[in-house]
Each structure stands twice: as C-alpha cells, then as structure tokens.
N, C-alpha and C positions, 0 to 999 in steps of 0.2 A: 504493499500500500504506499502511495506517495502522498505525504501530507502537505496541505497548504498552511503557510505561515500568514494568518489573515490580519494581523495586528496593524492598525494605521500608525505610522510614525508621527511623533509630536513636531517634527521639524524637517526642512528639506535634507536630503541625503548628500553625502559625498560619493561621487562615481569615480572609480579609478580605472584606467586602462593601461595595460603594459604590454609592449611587444618585446621582441628579443632580436637585437641587431648584433652581428658579428662585425667589429670594427678592426680592420688590420691597417696599421699606420707605417707607411714607408717614408723615406727622407724627403720626397718631394709631393707626396700625395697619401691619400688613405683610400682603403677599399671597404665597402660597407655591403652586407649581405643581410636581407631580411630572414630570419630563422623561424618567423611565426606568422602565417598567413593572416590568422585571427587573433585579435588582442585577447589577453587574460582581462576579465571585467570583474570588478568588486563593487559592492554597495555597502555603505557604512550608514546604519540608521540609528536614530535615538528615538526612544518610546518613554512616554509618561502614562502609566497605566493605573487604574483603580486596583484594588488588592485581589478582586475576583478575577480580573483579566490576567493579572500577574501570576495568580495560582495556575491558570490554564496555560499561560505562556511557558512558564518553567517545566511544566510536566510535558507539554508538547515538545520542547527542546529535547527533553531526556528521551522522548519516543523517536525523535528523528536522528539524534546521535550524530554519527558520521554519515548517514545516508543522505541522499538528495531529498529536496523538497521543492515545492512550487512557490516561488516568491514573486509577489506582485510588483510590477514596476510602477510606482506610485506617481512618478513624474508625468507618465503617459496616461493618467486617469482622465475619464471623460465622464460627466454627469449626464445621466440619460433619463432621470425621473423614475417612474414606475415601469418595472418590466414584469408583465404578465407571464403566467406559466403558459408554455407552448410558443413563446416568442422565439423566431428564428433570425429576424434582422434587427440589427442594432445600429443607431444613428453615430457611427464612430468614424472619424477622419483619420486615416492611418498615413497620410502624405509626409507627416514629420514624425513617423514613428520608426525606430530601428529594430522593433521587436516583435510586432504582429507578423504572423507569418501563416499561410494557409496549411493546415494540419497541425498547427500550435494550439496552445492553450491560452483561454482568456477567463478572467474572473469577473463575475456579476456580484457585486459587493455592497451590502447595506450597513453591515457591522461585522465585527469579529465573529458574532454568533449567527450571522444570517447572510450567507454567501453561497455561490454555486460555481463549480467550474464547468467551462463549456469548450467544446472543440471548433476552432476557427475553419470553417469550410471554404469560404470564398471572401476575398477582399475586394470590395467595390469601391466606387467613388463616393466617399462620404458615409459609406455603410460597411459593415461586415455581416456575413451570414454565418451563423453558428448552429451547433446542434440545439434542438429545442430545449428551452428551460423547463424545469420540472416543478418550480415553485414560483410565486409571485413575490418581488422584491420591491420596496417602496424606497423612493430617495436614493436609487441605485447608481453606483459608480461602476464603470466597466474599464478594465485595464488588462493589458498583456501579462502573461505569466512566464517566468524563465525557471528553468531548473538550476538549482543552486545548492551549495552545501555550506554549512556555518564555517567561516574562516578562522574562527577562534571560539573559544567558550563563551557563552552568553554571560555578560556581567550585569549586575543589579546592584543599585543603591536603595536601601529600604528606609523609610522614614516612619514617625509615629502616625501622621496622618495617613488618610485612605489614598496614598498615591505613592508609586514606586517608579524609579527611573531605571531604565534599561538601555544597554548599548549592545548592538549586534552587527557583526560584519559577515557578509555572505560572498563567497566566490562562485561566479556563475559558470555553469558547465556548458550551456549551449549559446555561446556569444555569436554576435553577428559581425561581419565586416561591411562598413558603412562607405567604404572608399569607392565602390562603384555607383552609389546613390547620387542622385540629382539634388541640386540646391545647395552645394557646399559654397564656402568662401571662394570669390574669385578675385584674383590678384593679377595686376599687369606683370608681364615677364620681362626680364632683362637677361640677355644672353642665355636664354632657355629655361631659367629658373624664376620662380615668382619672387617678386619684390613686395615686402610687407610694408604697406604705405600708410597704415593705420595703427600704430601701436598705442597701447593704454598703459600708462604708468600710474599705479594705484597710490603709491605714496612717494617711495624713492626708489632709485634704480642703482644696483651695484654693479660695477665692472671690474674685471681683474684681466691682467695682461701677463702672459708667461711664454716662455721658451723652453721646451723639453730638452734636457740635455744629460750628458754623463759625467760623473765625478770621479776622479782617481785621486785618493788622498793616502800617501804612504806614511803620514804622521810625522816624518823627518824633516820634511822639506816643502816645496811648493806644491799647492793643491792644483790639480789640472782639471780644467773644465772644457767640454766640447759640446757643440749643438747636436742632437740626435736627429733633429728635423730642421728644414730650412725656412719654416715659416713661424711667426709668433702667433699665439692663440689668444684671441679676445674672448673672455667668457662674460655673458650678459644674461639678460631675462627678457622674456616676452610676456605680456599681459593682455588678456581680453576680459571685457564685461559685457555681458548680453542683457538685454531689457525686454526680450519678447521670445515667444517660442520658435518664430521664423529665424532670429538671430542665433539662438541656441541651436537649432537644428544645423544651420550653416556651419557653425564653428565645429560641432561634433563630426560632421561629414569630413571637414578639412583636416581635423586631427587624425581621423582614420586614414586619410590619404597621406599624411606625413609619415605614419607608421614609426612613431618613436624617432630613433636616431637616423633612420634610413634616407629620408629625403633632404634636399638642400633648399635654401632660399636666401634672398639678399635682405639685409638688414642696414639701415641707415644709422649714422651715429647721431643724426639729428642735431647736429653741431655745426656752426659756420666755420668749416674747416678751411676753405679758400674763399677768396672774394674776387668774383669776376667783374672786370672793370669796363667791358665793351661788348657790343652785340656780337654774338656768335653767328656767323653764316659761312660754314664751311668746316675745314679739318683743323682748325687752330683757335685757342682761346686765350685772351689776355687777362692776367689776374695781377692783383696787387702783389708786389715783391714780397717774398717771405722765406727765402732760401728754400724752395720748394723740394729741391733734391736732397736736403738734408732730413726732411720730415717724411717723405712719401717714397715708396719704391718706384723704379722707373716706369713700371707698369702698374697702374692704380685704377680703380673704378670709383666714380662719384654719381651723385643724384643731384640734379637741379631742380629745385622745388620753386614753382610758381603758385599764384594764388588758386589755380585750377587744375594743374596737372604736373606731371613729373617727367623728366628727361634723363635716361641714364646716359653716362659719358665715361668711356674708356680712355685713359691718357697713356700714350706710348712713349712719351718723352718730353723734356722741357728745354727751353733755352732763355738766355737773357733777351728782354725787350727793351722798350725805351725806358728812360729814368723812372725808377720806382716801379717798374713793371717786370713780369716774366711772361713768357708765352708757352702755352701748352700744346703739344701735338696730339691730335685726336685719333683714334682708330676709325671712325666714321664720321661722315659729314652731320652737322647739327645746325639748326637754326633756332634761336631764342634770343629776344631782346633783353638788354641788361635791365632795363626799367622794370622788367616783368619778374625778375629773379628775386625770390623772398630769402633763399638760403641754398648754399652748395655744401653738401655733406659727403664724407667719405661712406662708401658702401663696403660691406663686409659680407662675404660669402659665409653662411652659417648652416648649422643643423641644430636640432635639439640635442642637449648634452646629457639626456636621460630617456631611457625607454618607457619610464613611468610618468603618465600624466594624470593628474587629478582635477576633476571638475566639481567645485562647490556649488550645489544647485541652490537656487533660491525659490521664490514664489513667482508664478506665472511667467515662466521663461527666464527669470533672472539667473545668472550664474557668473562665476568668476574663475579664471584659469591663469595660472602663472607657471611658465615653464623655463628652465635654465637652458642656454643656448650657448655654443661655442663655435669658433671661427674654424673653418676648413680651407685648405688651399684652393685659390681660384684657378 
C-alpha cells in the first residue's frame, strides 16, 4: 500500500534541484559532462498542526518508514470548489506545471481527513480528465502527486498549547526534466551563449578572484609557486526574484536548461569598466586613456548598455590614440552613438559553481533563487 502524506504545510516550501556534472579542468580550458539527465528533487516543508493531526502524522510517518509515499505538490494546487462523486473532468490548467502527466496521480483534497487519489487519464487545455471520484468533496483543491521518500527523520517541536511544529524533507523518486518545455527565460545570445541581462541583487554581492596554482615548499628556502591554469577565475552570484506564476515557471524551466554546472552564460560586471568617448561606426572604438593593456587581456569581451538595448563587443587589441585617448580594435563591426551609451562593462563567461540549486517559494508565484557562479575560459 502506498500512503498519501495529506498534511497541508503552514508556509511555502523550499525546492532543491541537484544535477551531477563531471568537470575536468585543463590548463587552457575545461570539459564538462552532464552525468544526470533528470535532476534530484527535494521538498522541505514546515507544518503547524493541532495535536489530533500531529498524532496521525507521526504514526503515518512510522507506517511509511523508508518506503515511498505520495506527496502533494502544494505549489501547483488549484481551487476547484465542490467536486461531486462521479466527476471525471476537473478545471485545472497544467500549462505551467512540471508534474502533471497522463497516467500519473492527482489529489482531490478538502482536508487531511477528506481527500481522494485519482489517476490522470488525459491532459487537456485548461482541464484534466481523471478516473471518476468516489465521494463528494467541498471546497476542494486539486494538485499533482509525486512519489517520494522521507529525506530525513520527521522532526517535531511540541508545546503546551494545542499546536505542534513539524519539519519534513522529502526526496522525489519520479522527477521531471523541464528543459524541453516551452516558456523558459529567453536571453539574447552573444557568441553563442546567453547573456544574463537582468540580474537581481537582493542585498549585497560578493565577488572573489583567484588563480589556481601549485606550491612547492621544502621549508629550508624559497617557496615556489606556478599557475596550473592560464586564466583567473572570478566567483560571484546570480539572483532572481519572481512575482507571478508565469515568472516562476520561466525561471524553473531555465534552471533545468542550465543543468547545474553544465551550461555556460555571459555575466556583466555591471561596472563602468571603460568609457567610450566617440561614436562607434566600424571596427574601432575610441576610449578614455586608462592604460588599457595593463588591466585587460589582449582579447576581451565587453557589453555596451544603452537605455533600451545591449551590444556585445569583442576587443582584439588596442593602440594609442589622440591625447588622452586609446583606440580599441574590434572583432566585428559595430554601430552605436556615444550619446546613447549608459555604461560599458566587462563580460565574463561563467557557469554555475554548484550543481545544487534551491528555490525558496513564496505565495502566488513569489520565489527567490541565489546561485554561485564561477568564471570559465572564453
């Protein structure tokens, strides 16, 4: 018998996705291979229960033990009102759901003591067809079910009042890959990789810069250091905040497409790194003198931001210009007026620095995600 965990959480959950990427770093590049087609998915829920529900919950957890159970996906619930016995069609929009599937299970839920499991037979436009319900449920919610196991022991804090707090973490068994679904975030591309044009910094942003190297210390003389790779790595962070179900769906699809550390993207420094001093119309750009060659490599990438759009710019070299200026040689022709330029920033080719991504869900599509990033050779 597969039990249902029917208890409603008291606050939005945290969803964790984890891929597995093999990263092999060489002196001038790195190779990455995705080892997991489907992410590992976890849900962390918090509950505030009356003592009667708590008694049922702890005994149900003991019954489930290490076996799988059916876990409702509360963030995909739909209020459908009264569901009468014999109902086979439910008004559920699955266009932004990663969990409903034909042949899968769904839950018609009125309370932790009044619910029913049905099988999804057909997914339509704005509706799902299910096996006929056997009872009437008032004020019902409908949500998909996933097969899951407890990821750790169920923990509880008990109080003298008639309320108990529980925390439960579940590991999903039948996860889905959303990378082929439509509606994901769409970014302009630069040199074949997406350019992240709308970062969100919630409070502060930390950055670190490092070069990997070897050390030989015989403790009686000079300590020898040498670089093991020929690029410096910048470690940073990316954040997103969503405010609607559509924004959250787009972000979740894009995270699945990135597959942890596997995919690359361009990040801007969002810093005025160079100042362009004349209109660009061709393959050269005049900048304010700054000893460019001292601070930037001979080949470097930049993004020019105007009030309405972005222009990627690859610099192949530089030379002295008129007094107080330098001239950059561009890899491709570019046309942009200097009066339109808001900022010109360094571009860094990056990937996620972790295969584990956590989504802190809120209410009504609100969510927050922060992911560490690391520079890779361009």
